[in-house]
Legacy VTK file of the C-alpha trace (Angstrom):
# vtk DataFile Version 3.0
C-alpha trace
ASCII
DATASET POLYDATA
POINTS 282 float
-7.205 -3.665 -20.361
-6.873 -2.371 -16.800
-3.668 -0.629 -15.805
-3.212 -0.854 -12.042
-0.857 1.198 -9.860
-0.685 -0.061 -6.255
1.199 2.182 -3.827
2.758 0.534 -0.760
2.806 3.358 1.801
3.518 3.669 5.506
6.169 4.613 8.004
9.712 3.227 7.933
10.119 -0.431 8.985
6.448 -1.243 8.447
7.365 -3.991 5.951
6.608 -2.230 2.664
9.543 -3.604 0.640
9.093 -7.128 2.006
5.403 -7.029 1.116
6.128 -5.701 -2.391
8.570 -8.558 -2.970
6.097 -11.164 -1.686
3.258 -9.738 -3.774
5.349 -9.780 -6.943
6.588 -13.320 -6.226
3.028 -14.553 -5.759
1.687 -12.802 -8.856
4.450 -14.203 -11.019
3.835 -17.690 -9.600
0.224 -17.583 -10.868
1.198 -16.149 -14.253
0.204 -12.522 -13.776
2.382 -9.768 -15.155
3.642 -7.182 -12.663
6.569 -4.851 -12.137
8.214 -3.174 -9.172
8.540 0.612 -9.315
10.878 2.010 -6.675
10.052 5.570 -5.658
12.291 5.575 -2.583
15.429 7.569 -3.486
17.170 6.210 -0.375
16.427 2.516 -0.986
19.268 0.010 -0.921
18.137 -3.615 -1.204
15.181 -5.329 -2.892
13.927 -8.899 -3.114
13.081 -8.098 -6.754
15.090 -5.782 -8.971
12.963 -2.695 -9.750
11.841 -2.307 -13.330
11.629 1.454 -12.811
13.853 3.107 -10.213
13.794 6.764 -9.157
17.497 6.435 -8.284
18.196 6.375 -12.024
16.868 9.933 -12.030
17.948 11.211 -8.621
19.150 9.729 -5.324
18.839 11.009 -1.783
22.549 10.477 -1.167
23.488 12.785 -4.037
21.053 15.468 -2.867
22.398 15.359 0.683
26.018 15.516 -0.511
25.581 18.233 -3.111
22.956 20.442 -1.472
23.758 19.731 2.173
20.131 18.778 2.925
18.999 16.519 5.721
17.193 13.250 4.941
13.637 14.611 5.165
14.332 17.801 3.216
16.353 15.810 0.707
13.506 13.375 0.146
11.024 16.179 -0.510
13.530 17.704 -2.945
13.807 14.350 -4.770
10.031 14.177 -5.214
9.822 17.786 -6.347
12.524 16.971 -8.894
10.516 13.934 -10.031
7.432 16.111 -10.481
9.472 18.470 -12.654
10.587 15.521 -14.775
7.406 13.527 -15.285
8.407 12.966 -18.912
11.097 10.647 -17.554
8.495 8.668 -15.612
6.132 8.576 -18.598
8.898 7.152 -20.763
9.896 4.566 -18.146
6.290 3.389 -17.772
5.432 3.579 -21.453
5.936 -0.109 -22.266
3.726 -1.481 -19.487
0.247 -0.907 -20.812
-1.424 -4.036 -19.407
0.506 -4.692 -16.221
0.258 -4.300 -12.493
2.731 -1.744 -11.191
3.693 -2.092 -7.519
5.107 1.194 -6.206
7.470 0.864 -3.232
7.249 4.218 -1.447
9.493 5.933 1.132
8.773 5.805 4.854
8.504 9.569 5.473
5.021 10.067 6.885
4.669 13.645 5.623
4.349 12.334 2.066
1.035 10.712 3.004
-0.400 13.243 5.441
0.148 16.859 4.395
2.641 17.322 1.526
0.561 17.368 -1.709
3.210 15.774 -3.967
1.875 12.224 -3.939
-1.741 13.208 -4.729
-0.423 15.218 -7.688
1.608 12.236 -8.912
-1.380 9.915 -8.587
-3.612 12.302 -10.540
-0.964 12.369 -13.286
-0.991 8.571 -13.489
-4.797 8.588 -13.599
-5.358 11.418 -16.051
-2.347 11.075 -18.362
-1.495 7.367 -18.291
-4.943 5.941 -17.395
-3.859 3.943 -14.359
-6.291 2.811 -11.691
-4.556 3.557 -8.380
-4.900 1.863 -5.027
-3.125 2.863 -1.814
-1.897 0.193 0.595
-1.079 1.684 3.981
0.999 -0.639 6.171
1.026 -0.365 9.965
3.226 -2.713 11.964
1.292 -5.100 14.203
3.660 -4.467 17.116
1.848 -1.143 17.550
-0.979 -3.163 19.086
1.147 -3.710 22.181
1.104 0.046 22.836
-2.421 1.359 22.252
-1.337 5.005 22.127
1.070 4.176 19.269
-1.612 2.164 17.515
-4.065 5.036 17.496
-1.357 7.420 16.349
-0.983 5.002 13.431
-4.758 4.979 12.910
-4.759 8.788 12.679
-1.893 8.656 10.153
-3.768 6.091 8.068
-6.906 8.212 8.201
-4.933 11.323 7.154
-3.544 9.397 4.172
-7.035 8.243 3.166
-8.381 11.784 3.309
-5.461 13.301 1.387
-4.973 10.689 -1.346
-8.684 10.259 -2.175
-8.236 6.935 -3.974
-9.258 3.321 -3.192
-7.378 2.500 -0.008
-6.520 -0.620 1.997
-4.997 -0.557 5.473
-2.785 -3.545 6.216
-1.678 -4.639 9.676
1.712 -6.071 8.770
4.025 -8.592 10.458
1.090 -10.418 12.033
3.263 -13.496 12.531
5.117 -11.613 15.282
1.936 -11.560 17.394
1.456 -15.324 17.488
3.505 -15.752 20.661
2.169 -12.599 22.314
-0.341 -13.600 24.983
-1.078 -9.988 25.997
-3.496 -9.525 23.073
-6.595 -11.697 23.148
-8.444 -12.867 20.064
-11.366 -10.623 21.004
-9.094 -7.579 21.362
-7.403 -8.385 18.046
-10.778 -8.289 16.318
-11.445 -4.901 17.904
-8.077 -3.615 16.678
-8.725 -4.820 13.126
-12.105 -3.062 13.164
-10.546 -0.037 14.936
-12.820 0.185 17.942
-11.978 3.695 19.237
-12.988 2.724 22.777
-9.719 0.774 22.978
-8.011 4.136 23.354
-9.729 5.061 26.585
-9.785 3.199 29.868
-6.373 1.578 30.150
-4.580 4.525 28.513
-6.308 7.106 30.663
-5.294 5.166 33.754
-1.628 5.497 32.780
-1.752 9.057 31.438
-1.810 12.451 33.062
-5.466 13.456 33.586
-4.947 16.650 31.621
-4.781 14.496 28.451
-8.059 12.648 29.103
-10.165 15.220 27.264
-7.766 15.126 24.286
-8.054 11.329 24.165
-11.832 11.628 24.147
-11.646 14.075 21.229
-9.435 11.633 19.283
-11.909 8.832 19.987
-14.734 11.026 18.729
-12.798 11.986 15.578
-12.052 8.363 14.671
-15.636 7.356 15.396
-17.078 10.231 13.345
-15.010 9.410 10.261
-15.498 5.645 10.701
-13.068 4.992 7.830
-10.197 2.891 9.144
-10.119 -0.862 9.510
-7.294 -3.290 8.847
-6.572 -6.435 6.868
-4.081 -8.722 8.649
-0.935 -9.380 6.623
1.849 -11.937 6.859
4.120 -11.193 3.923
5.714 -14.653 3.999
2.335 -16.414 4.036
1.052 -17.061 0.512
-2.600 -17.232 1.563
-2.305 -13.871 3.310
-0.714 -12.253 0.247
-3.359 -13.839 -2.009
-6.115 -12.339 0.153
-4.603 -8.847 -0.065
-4.257 -9.189 -3.854
-7.949 -10.083 -4.095
-8.809 -6.885 -2.223
-6.617 -4.846 -4.594
-8.313 -6.485 -7.584
-11.722 -5.598 -6.168
-10.712 -2.017 -5.356
-9.371 -1.413 -8.872
-12.065 -3.517 -10.631
-9.303 -5.522 -12.278
-11.478 -8.591 -12.903
-14.143 -6.683 -14.793
-11.905 -6.041 -17.789
-10.312 -9.489 -18.058
-11.087 -11.670 -21.037
-13.251 -14.682 -20.087
-11.382 -17.985 -20.093
-12.638 -21.515 -20.595
-12.245 -23.701 -17.472
-9.721 -25.828 -19.389
-7.674 -22.783 -20.319
-9.093 -22.419 -23.860
-9.722 -18.873 -25.007
-13.181 -18.212 -26.548
-11.531 -17.105 -29.817
-9.800 -20.490 -30.076
-13.114 -22.377 -30.438
-13.990 -23.076 -34.061
-17.517 -22.138 -35.224
-19.978 -25.000 -34.816
-17.803 -27.008 -32.396
-18.914 -25.531 -29.060
-20.462 -28.189 -26.831
-19.567 -31.119 -29.204
-18.122 -34.253 -27.634
-15.017 -35.886 -29.014
-15.842 -38.720 -31.355
LINES 1 283
282 0 1 2 3 4 5 6 7 8 9 10 11 12 13 14 15 16 17 18 19 20 21 22 23 24 25 26 27 28 29 30 31 32 33 34 35 36 37 38 39 40 41 42 43 44 45 46 47 48 49 50 51 52 53 54 55 56 57 58 59 60 61 62 63 64 65 66 67 68 69 70 71 72 73 74 75 76 77 78 79 80 81 82 83 84 85 86 87 88 89 90 91 92 93 94 95 96 97 98 99 100 101 102 103 104 105 106 107 108 109 110 111 112 113 114 115 116 117 118 119 120 121 122 123 124 125 126 127 128 129 130 131 132 133 134 135 136 137 138 139 140 141 142 143 144 145 146 147 148 149 150 151 152 153 154 155 156 157 158 159 160 161 162 163 164 165 166 167 168 169 170 171 172 173 174 175 176 177 178 179 180 181 182 183 184 185 186 187 188 189 190 191 192 193 194 195 196 197 198 199 200 201 202 203 204 205 206 207 208 209 210 211 212 213 214 215 216 217 218 219 220 221 222 223 224 225 226 227 228 229 230 231 232 233 234 235 236 237 238 239 240 241 242 243 244 245 246 247 248 249 250 251 252 253 254 255 256 257 258 259 260 261 262 263 264 265 266 267 268 269 270 271 272 273 274 275 276 277 278 279 280 281
């Protein structure tokens, strides 16, 4: 059976915890087994109680109080401590051999762009515990209102894709907040979802000091050369939207390929007695 580990990543306030709660609620409503794994040592509230919680091992508050670290340094310390105590994580995950694990990650961007802790953790889950990982990078849709912010988010998403080197989905979260925003046309929205780098030039260059125009052109060229980033729209409180994202995760992790075939009426193949297949009721 497939063991899936989906990592909800992204900057603070991008909607990671809300999405994790909605995904778990939907999966449980259709009878699929899943568990929330909290890897944010500073987390406070959850829609679903985590099955595995890093705060049972170490919390950011304790690190800041005892070691006098700031929040960013304290978070890195917490993850380094986790990496030194992977036996704890192995034991916590040991009873979930056939389940989806949804990892709720912190919002510190350095974890996904240049600090190698998360790639090391993912390789451990792959090599030691045989999980199929998938990264879900959330970017808040309000970034579309400010194109410079949006493309900063695109670069962050691209950095995460390059560093993590696993199946990766980029989600444009909180799409419901754009419904009343008339400044973004349907045509422009499609270009944002497909990350048309030409959106960065033109209007932005008109508002920006000319000395940055060449830098903007280089960023456009970089995004165009990699041609990696596009987005799936997400409304965490919309069941159809969550269902669509789950289908993408299933495809990325090949979850369906290892599922036992089921009869359309819910009868397992092993439940059919020899010689009765295809017989009508008398």
